[in-house]
C-alpha positions as CSV (number, residue, x, y, z in Angstrom):
1,M,-16.2,26.6,0.7
2,T,-19.9,25.6,1.2
3,T,-21.7,25.7,4.3
4,A,-24.2,22.3,5.2
5,T,-26.2,23.4,7.9
6,G,-28.7,20.1,9.4
7,V,-26.8,17.3,7.5
8,H,-25.7,14.9,9.6
9,I,-24.1,11.8,8.5
10,L,-22.5,8.4,9.8
11,V,-19.0,7.9,8.3
12,Y,-17.8,4.2,8.8
13,P,-15.0,3.1,7.9
14,F,-13.1,-0.4,7.7
15,P,-11.3,-1.1,10.9
16,S,-7.6,-1.4,9.5
17,S,-4.8,1.9,9.5
18,G,-4.8,2.3,6.2
19,H,-8.4,2.6,5.7
20,I,-8.9,4.7,8.7
21,I,-6.7,7.1,8.2
22,P,-7.5,8.1,5.1
23,L,-11.7,8.7,6.1
24,L,-10.8,10.3,8.8
25,D,-8.8,12.4,7.0
26,L,-11.8,13.4,4.7
27,T,-14.2,13.9,8.0
28,Q,-12.1,16.6,8.5
29,R,-12.7,18.3,5.6
30,L,-16.4,17.5,6.1
31,L,-16.6,18.7,9.2
32,I,-14.8,22.0,8.2
33,R,-17.8,22.8,5.7
34,G,-20.0,22.5,8.6
35,L,-21.6,18.9,8.5
36,T,-22.6,16.9,11.4
37,V,-20.3,13.7,11.3
38,T,-21.1,10.9,13.7
39,I,-17.8,8.5,13.0
40,L,-18.5,4.7,13.9
41,V,-15.4,2.9,15.4
42,T,-14.1,-0.2,17.4
43,P,-12.4,0.0,20.9
44,A,-9.0,-0.1,19.6
45,N,-9.0,2.8,16.9
46,L,-10.9,4.7,19.4
47,P,-7.9,6.8,20.2
48,L,-7.2,8.0,17.0
49,L,-10.4,10.8,17.1
50,D,-9.1,12.4,20.5
51,P,-7.1,15.1,18.2
52,Y,-10.6,15.8,15.5
53,L,-12.7,15.3,18.6
54,S,-10.5,18.2,20.5
55,T,-11.0,20.3,17.1
56,H,-14.9,19.8,16.5
57,P,-16.3,18.6,20.0
58,S,-20.0,19.8,19.0
59,S,-20.3,18.4,15.2
60,L,-18.0,15.0,15.8
61,K,-19.9,12.1,17.2
62,Q,-18.6,8.7,17.8
63,L,-20.5,5.6,17.8
64,V,-18.8,3.0,19.4
65,L,-19.2,-1.0,18.6
66,P,-17.4,-4.0,19.3
67,A,-14.9,-5.6,17.3
68,P,-15.6,-9.3,16.6
69,G,-13.9,-11.6,18.5
70,S,-12.8,-14.5,16.1
71,A,-13.2,-14.0,12.3
72,I,-9.1,-14.1,12.1
73,S,-9.5,-17.8,12.9
74,C,-8.7,-19.1,9.6
75,P,-6.3,-19.4,6.5
76,P,-4.8,-16.3,5.4
77,Q,-6.4,-16.3,2.2
78,K,-9.8,-16.0,3.7
79,R,-8.6,-14.1,6.5
80,L,-10.3,-10.9,4.9
81,V,-13.6,-12.7,3.9
82,S,-13.8,-13.6,7.6
83,I,-13.4,-10.1,8.9
84,I,-15.9,-8.4,6.1
85,R,-18.8,-11.1,7.2
86,A,-17.9,-10.8,10.9
87,I,-18.5,-6.9,11.1
88,R,-21.8,-7.6,9.3
89,D,-22.9,-9.9,11.5
90,L,-22.1,-8.2,14.3
91,H,-22.9,-4.8,13.3
92,Y,-26.3,-4.6,11.1
93,P,-28.7,-5.4,13.9
94,M,-26.6,-3.1,15.9
95,L,-26.8,-0.6,13.7
96,L,-30.8,-0.8,12.8
97,Q,-31.0,-0.9,16.1
98,W,-29.0,2.9,16.6
99,F,-30.6,4.2,13.7
100,Q,-34.1,3.5,14.6
101,S,-33.3,4.6,18.5
102,Q,-31.9,8.3,17.2
103,S,-34.4,11.0,17.0
104,S,-32.0,12.8,14.8
105,P,-30.3,10.0,12.6
106,P,-27.9,9.9,9.7
107,M,-29.5,11.3,6.5
108,T,-26.9,9.2,4.5
109,I,-23.8,6.2,5.2
110,V,-20.7,7.0,3.7
111,S,-18.9,3.3,4.3
112,D,-15.6,2.0,3.1
113,F,-15.5,-0.1,0.2
114,F,-15.0,-3.4,2.5
115,L,-18.2,-2.8,3.6
116,G,-20.1,-3.0,0.5
117,W,-23.1,-4.5,2.4
118,T,-24.1,-1.9,4.1
119,R,-25.9,-0.9,1.2
120,H,-28.8,-3.2,2.1
121,L,-28.8,-1.3,5.6
122,A,-28.7,2.2,3.7
123,S,-32.0,0.6,1.6
124,E,-33.6,-1.0,4.7
125,L,-33.2,2.7,6.5
126,G,-34.1,4.4,3.6
127,V,-31.3,6.4,3.0
128,P,-28.5,6.9,0.6
129,R,-25.2,4.8,0.5
130,I,-21.8,6.5,-0.2
131,V,-18.9,4.2,-1.0
132,F,-15.4,5.7,0.2
133,S,-12.5,4.5,-1.8
134,P,-9.6,4.5,-0.1
135,S,-7.8,3.1,-3.3
136,G,-7.2,4.8,-7.0
137,A,-10.3,4.7,-9.9
138,F,-7.7,2.6,-11.8
139,A,-7.9,-0.2,-9.5
140,L,-11.2,0.2,-8.2
141,S,-11.9,-0.5,-12.0
142,V,-10.7,-3.4,-12.4
143,G,-11.8,-4.9,-9.1
144,F,-15.6,-4.4,-10.3
145,S,-14.6,-6.1,-14.0
146,M,-12.9,-9.0,-11.6
147,C,-16.3,-9.4,-9.8
148,R,-18.8,-8.9,-12.7
149,D,-16.7,-10.8,-15.6
150,P,-14.8,-13.5,-13.6
151,Q,-11.9,-15.3,-15.3
152,E,-9.7,-18.1,-14.3
153,P,-7.5,-20.9,-16.0
154,D,-8.4,-24.3,-16.5
155,D,-5.8,-25.3,-14.5
156,P,-5.6,-24.1,-11.4
157,E,-2.1,-24.5,-10.6
158,D,-1.7,-22.3,-13.6
159,M,0.1,-19.4,-11.7
160,N,0.7,-16.8,-15.2
161,F,-2.7,-17.5,-16.9
162,Q,-3.2,-13.6,-18.1
163,V,-6.4,-12.2,-16.8
164,S,-7.1,-9.4,-19.4
165,F,-9.3,-6.5,-18.9
166,P,-10.1,-4.6,-22.2
167,K,-13.1,-2.9,-21.3
168,I,-10.6,-0.2,-19.0
169,P,-8.7,2.3,-20.3
170,N,-5.0,0.5,-21.6
171,S,-6.5,-3.1,-21.3
172,P,-4.5,-3.9,-18.5
173,V,-3.2,-7.5,-17.9
174,Y,-2.3,-9.2,-15.1
175,P,-0.6,-12.8,-15.0
176,W,-2.8,-14.9,-12.3
177,W,-0.5,-14.7,-9.5
178,Q,-1.0,-10.8,-9.2
179,I,-4.8,-11.2,-8.8
180,P,-6.0,-10.9,-5.0
181,Q,-6.4,-14.3,-3.0
182,H,-9.4,-13.8,-2.2
183,V,-10.5,-13.5,-5.7
184,R,-8.4,-16.7,-6.8
185,C,-10.7,-18.4,-5.0
186,F,-12.5,-21.4,-8.1
187,R,-16.2,-20.6,-9.4
188,G,-19.2,-21.8,-6.3
189,D,-16.0,-21.0,-3.2
190,P,-19.0,-19.4,-1.0
191,D,-16.4,-16.7,0.2
192,R,-15.4,-15.7,-3.0
193,E,-19.3,-15.6,-4.1
194,F,-19.5,-13.3,-0.8
195,Y,-17.0,-11.4,-1.6
196,M,-17.9,-10.6,-4.9
197,S,-21.1,-9.7,-3.7
198,N,-19.8,-7.4,-1.6
199,I,-18.2,-5.6,-4.0
200,L,-21.1,-5.6,-6.8
201,D,-23.0,-4.0,-3.5
202,N,-20.5,-1.0,-4.3
203,A,-21.5,-0.7,-8.1
204,A,-25.1,-0.3,-6.6
205,S,-24.5,1.8,-4.2
206,W,-25.7,5.7,-4.9
207,G,-22.3,7.5,-4.9
208,F,-18.8,7.6,-4.6
209,L,-15.9,9.2,-2.9
210,F,-12.7,8.7,-4.0
211,N,-9.0,9.6,-2.5
212,S,-7.6,10.6,-6.1
213,F,-8.0,13.3,-7.8
214,V,-9.0,14.6,-11.2
215,E,-6.0,15.1,-13.0
216,L,-4.6,11.8,-11.7
217,E,-7.3,9.2,-13.4
218,R,-9.0,11.3,-15.7
219,V,-10.0,8.3,-17.5
220,Y,-10.7,6.0,-15.2
221,F,-13.3,8.1,-13.7
222,D,-15.0,9.0,-16.8
223,H,-14.6,4.8,-17.2
224,L,-16.4,4.3,-13.9
225,K,-19.3,6.7,-14.6
226,R,-20.2,5.2,-18.0
227,E,-20.2,1.8,-16.0
228,L,-22.0,2.9,-13.4
229,G,-24.3,5.5,-15.4
230,H,-24.2,8.0,-13.2
231,D,-21.8,11.1,-12.1
232,R,-21.8,10.9,-8.0
233,V,-18.7,10.1,-8.4
234,F,-16.5,12.5,-6.4
235,A,-12.3,13.0,-6.5
236,V,-11.8,14.2,-3.4
237,G,-7.4,13.5,-2.6
238,P,-5.1,13.1,-1.6
239,V,-6.5,13.3,2.3
240,L,-3.0,14.2,3.7
241,P,-2.5,16.7,6.3
242,P,-1.6,20.3,4.9
243,D,1.7,21.2,4.4
244,N,1.5,24.1,7.7
245,S,0.2,21.3,10.0
246,N,1.8,20.6,13.4
247,L,4.5,18.5,12.9
248,E,4.0,16.2,15.9
249,E,0.5,15.3,14.9
250,S,1.5,14.7,11.3
251,A,4.5,12.2,12.3
252,S,1.4,10.4,14.5
253,R,-0.9,10.9,12.0
254,G,-2.7,6.9,12.5
255,G,0.0,5.6,15.3
256,V,3.5,6.5,17.4
257,S,6.2,6.5,16.1
258,S,8.9,3.9,17.3
259,V,11.6,6.4,16.7
260,P,10.7,10.1,18.5
261,C,9.5,12.5,15.2
262,H,12.4,14.8,16.4
263,E,15.1,12.2,15.8
264,V,14.0,11.5,12.5
265,M,14.1,15.1,11.4
266,T,17.8,15.6,12.8
267,W,18.8,12.8,10.9
268,L,17.2,14.2,7.8
269,D,18.4,17.8,8.5
270,A,22.1,16.7,8.4
271,R,21.6,15.4,4.9
272,P,21.9,16.9,1.4
273,D,18.3,17.8,-0.7
274,H,16.7,14.8,-2.4
275,S,20.2,12.5,-1.4
276,V,17.9,9.8,0.7
277,V,15.6,6.6,-0.2
278,Y,13.1,5.8,2.1
279,V,12.1,2.6,2.7
280,C,8.5,1.3,3.6
281,F,6.4,-1.3,2.9
282,G,3.5,-0.3,4.3
283,S,1.7,-0.9,7.9
284,R,1.3,-4.6,7.1
285,V,3.5,-6.5,4.8
286,V,6.3,-8.6,6.5
287,L,8.9,-9.4,4.5
288,T,10.4,-12.7,4.0
289,S,13.9,-13.6,4.8
290,R,14.5,-13.5,1.1
291,Q,13.1,-10.4,0.5
292,M,15.1,-9.2,3.8
293,D,17.9,-10.5,2.8
294,V,18.2,-8.9,-0.6
295,L,17.0,-5.3,0.3
296,T,19.1,-5.1,3.2
297,S,22.4,-6.2,1.4
298,A,21.6,-3.9,-1.6
299,L,20.8,-1.1,0.5
300,E,24.8,-1.6,2.2
301,S,26.1,-2.1,-1.5
302,S,24.2,0.5,-2.8
303,G,26.4,3.8,-0.9
304,V,23.4,5.6,-0.6
305,Q,22.1,7.5,2.6
306,F,19.0,5.8,2.8
307,L,16.3,5.8,6.0
308,L,14.7,2.1,6.9
309,C,11.4,1.4,7.8
310,V,10.6,-2.5,8.8
311,R,7.9,-4.2,11.0
312,G,8.3,-7.6,12.9
313,P,5.4,-9.8,12.0
314,D,2.1,-9.4,14.2
315,E,1.8,-12.7,16.3
316,K,-1.8,-12.9,15.1
317,F,-0.8,-12.9,11.0
318,A,2.8,-14.5,11.8
319,S,4.5,-16.8,9.2
320,D,7.0,-19.6,9.7
321,D,8.9,-17.3,6.7
322,H,9.7,-13.3,7.7
323,G,12.9,-11.2,7.8
324,V,15.0,-9.6,10.3
325,I,17.4,-7.6,10.0
326,P,21.1,-8.8,10.0
327,C,22.8,-9.1,13.1
328,G,25.5,-5.8,13.2
329,Y,23.6,-4.4,10.0
330,E,23.1,-0.9,11.8
331,A,26.2,-0.5,13.3
332,R,28.2,-1.5,9.6
333,V,26.0,1.0,8.1
334,E,26.0,3.4,10.9
335,G,26.3,8.1,9.6
336,R,24.6,6.4,6.1
337,G,21.7,4.3,7.1
338,F,18.7,4.8,9.9
339,V,16.2,1.8,10.8
340,I,13.5,2.4,11.9
341,K,11.6,-0.4,13.6
342,G,7.9,-0.2,13.7
343,W,5.8,3.1,12.7
344,A,7.8,5.7,11.0
345,P,6.5,9.3,10.7
346,Q,5.8,8.7,7.4
347,V,4.5,12.2,6.0
348,A,6.8,14.0,7.6
349,V,9.4,12.1,6.1
350,L,8.7,11.8,2.6
351,R,7.7,15.7,2.9
352,H,11.1,16.6,4.5
353,R,13.8,18.4,1.3
354,A,16.5,15.1,1.9
355,V,14.3,12.9,1.0
356,G,13.9,12.2,-3.0
357,T,13.0,8.0,-3.4
358,F,10.5,5.9,-1.7
359,L,11.1,2.6,-2.3
360,T,7.0,1.5,-1.5
361,H,4.8,-1.3,-1.6
362,C,2.4,1.0,-3.7
363,G,-0.3,0.1,-1.0
364,W,-2.7,4.0,-2.1
365,N,-2.0,5.7,1.0
366,S,1.5,5.2,0.1
367,T,1.3,6.1,-3.4
368,L,-0.7,9.6,-2.8
369,E,1.9,10.5,0.1
370,G,4.6,9.9,-2.4
371,I,3.3,11.9,-5.2
372,A,2.1,15.1,-3.1
373,A,5.9,14.9,-1.6
374,G,7.6,15.1,-5.3
375,V,9.8,12.2,-5.4
376,V,10.7,9.3,-7.7
377,M,9.5,5.9,-6.3
378,L,10.6,2.4,-6.4
379,T,7.8,-0.2,-6.7
380,W,7.5,-3.6,-5.4
381,P,4.3,-4.0,-5.0
382,M,3.3,-7.4,-2.6
383,G,-0.7,-7.8,-3.2
384,A,-3.9,-6.7,-3.0
385,D,-4.0,-3.2,-5.6
386,Q,-0.5,-2.7,-5.3
387,Y,0.0,-4.5,-8.1
388,T,-2.6,-1.8,-10.8
389,N,-0.9,1.1,-8.5
390,A,2.5,0.3,-9.4
391,K,1.4,0.0,-13.1
392,L,-0.1,3.3,-13.2
393,L,3.0,4.8,-11.5
394,V,5.3,3.2,-13.9
395,D,3.9,2.8,-17.4
396,Q,1.2,5.7,-16.9
397,L,2.4,8.8,-14.8
398,G,6.7,7.8,-15.5
399,V,7.0,8.9,-11.6
400,A,8.5,5.6,-10.5
401,I,11.1,2.6,-11.4
402,R,9.7,-1.1,-11.3
403,A,12.3,-3.0,-8.6
404,G,10.5,-6.0,-7.8
405,E,7.2,-7.9,-7.5
406,G,6.4,-9.7,-4.3
407,T,8.0,-12.9,-3.9
408,Q,7.8,-14.4,-7.4
409,N,9.9,-11.8,-8.8
410,I,12.8,-10.3,-6.5
411,P,15.2,-8.4,-7.5
412,E,19.4,-9.3,-7.8
413,S,20.5,-7.7,-4.5
414,T,23.2,-5.7,-7.3
415,V,20.3,-4.9,-9.4
416,L,18.6,-3.6,-7.1
417,A,21.8,-2.1,-5.6
418,R,21.7,0.0,-8.7
419,L,18.1,0.8,-8.9
420,L,18.8,2.6,-5.8
421,A,21.4,4.2,-6.8
422,I,20.5,6.2,-10.4
423,S,17.4,6.9,-8.4
424,V,18.8,9.9,-6.4
425,E,20.6,11.2,-9.3
426,G,19.3,14.2,-10.3
427,S,18.8,14.2,-14.0
428,R,16.5,11.0,-14.1
429,P,13.3,11.7,-16.2
430,E,11.1,10.1,-13.1
431,R,12.3,13.2,-11.0
432,S,11.2,15.9,-13.3
433,R,7.9,14.2,-14.1
434,A,7.5,14.2,-9.9
435,N,7.9,17.3,-9.2
436,E,5.3,18.2,-11.7
437,L,3.0,15.9,-10.9
438,S,2.8,17.2,-6.9
439,D,2.5,20.8,-7.9
440,V,-0.6,19.3,-9.6
441,A,-2.0,17.4,-6.6
442,L,-1.0,20.2,-4.3
443,S,-3.3,22.4,-6.5
444,A,-5.7,20.1,-6.4
445,V,-6.6,19.5,-2.7
446,N,-5.5,23.5,-1.9
447,A,-8.2,25.3,-4.2
448,G,-8.7,23.2,-7.8
449,S,-10.5,20.2,-8.9
450,S,-10.3,18.0,-5.9
451,V,-12.0,21.2,-3.7
452,K,-14.5,22.2,-6.5
453,E,-15.5,18.1,-5.8
454,L,-15.7,17.7,-2.3
455,D,-17.8,21.4,-2.2
456,E,-20.1,19.8,-5.0
457,F,-20.8,16.2,-2.8
458,V,-21.9,18.8,0.3
459,K,-24.1,20.6,-1.9
460,L,-25.6,17.4,-3.4
461,L,-26.2,16.4,-0.1
462,T,-27.5,19.6,1.4
463,D,-29.9,19.4,-1.3
464,V,-31.1,16.5,-0.4
465,Q,-31.7,16.8,3.3
466,K,-33.9,19.9,1.5
467,L,-36.0,17.1,-0.4
468,R,-36.3,15.2,2.8
469,E,-37.4,17.7,4.6
470,N,-39.6,19.0,2.3
């Protein structure tokens, strides 16, 4: 491990839990390596810094900037772009003024890939901008290609139009409905053009940090380096709490569980090894009534032990169609099923010996947590990079079984029940592959490739700092 004396960086996460959590975990690793970090947060996310501030009181500083107030008053497909634009308009002048007021400002900006506009800020300040990608190299390769060489059907209603990426390894193909909504707008749409420009600013940035590891996506890292024209691409993940971390701390990572962690662990303690199916669709997905009905029916009829985490609709993002747990359901599955409404201690759950299967939406954080835990995954992607992540898990890594796809391919409850039952079988080939991949992932962050790549990144920053001083 290297020590970087005098290196001060600004870390700027996108203000969403799935983006903040991995960047905070990475920040912890940078602090251990001797960097001074100023982290930018909005007021609502300030409590997430508490455990890090107490551990690194002198080397971790906070910069609190207001959140935009009205970025979400728009249609759902426009919301992400609206938020990115509102953050840029609010924070760009504030950050410019803040940097210029500092006697020893940060020597680089590490910012989330949704904040591509910070490349222009960094250029104006004369510092390098480094992209932090909370998604994998495969997904980012697809994202870059969508923005560099956009494709679209002649008929805007043709949801089965095939979008192909022949330049990317394994030549992935997606139907039009699996392309993110903010990219499916047609050529000339100002929001789409803004989003694409923001993503292409990432490609023009100085360097990249990925929450991934070389052995997981080697061909895609090699592809990205060729596309970008440089080797300043570092795979430093999975950035997760260590196995020996305090249970309550890992359980509350990013939020407070709606059920005390010890209650969940006590329930799991009473189950046989690898017998439980953990079901969670992340912190943002709200199931439709049809999806919820199929899921709860399948879990009930499958005969498997299960832990089901569901979230209700956020008032700000509520839709007319959202599923609810059927009346009397928890009583009917008592003893075999455990229902958590709200945030779950996911890392702690997946690491428990009783959990053998993870039914997931394939968000990248969940994907990495499942890989590190060595569980079989059932994939039901819902949007964004999740269709790409599901392809990686099922078709290329062989650690997962395809269960559903969004609202377009909702499985029959009898089919899903059968998949749930076979997923916990010890003889499944996916289980042995999952165990092997888990060993590789843990080796990467304990003493392997990810440690080496992070040390190389820190050394590069140290060298850049020395050049600036000379």
